[in-house]
C-alpha positions, 0 to 999 in steps of 0.5 A, spaced: 849 657 859 852 660 851 853 652 850 846 650 853 842 656 849 846 655 843 845 648 843 838 648 845 839 643 850 833 642 855 836 637 860 840 641 866 847 641 865 853 643 870 859 647 870 865 645 873 867 653 873 872 652 878 875 645 875 873 641 881 871 635 876 877 637 871 882 632 875 878 627 878 875 625 871 880 627 868 877 631 863 881 633 856 878 636 850 872 641 849 867 639 848 865 633 852 859 630 855 859 626 862 853 622 863 853 621 870 848 616 875 846 619 881 852 615 885 857 618 881 858 613 876 860 615 868 855 611 865 857 614 858 862 620 855 861 623 848 866 628 845 864 634 840 857 638 839 852 634 841 844 636 837 839 635 843 836 628 840 843 625 840 843 627 847 836 625 849 837 619 846 843 617 850 840 620 856 835 614 856 840 609 855 843 610 861 836 610 865 834 603 862 
């Protein structure tokens, strides 16, 4: 994952290489970050490039 390396993200990222999630989640722009809980519920959507701190802060917020 070039994007993961460039952003120095430590969190696990999932790539939808065959676009199976593009239609169900109505993806319309890149980069877009969908924070999805273990039940598959979208908890937050963020657009644009995020720093490691921004991503970390948002992950903490959805687990509280």
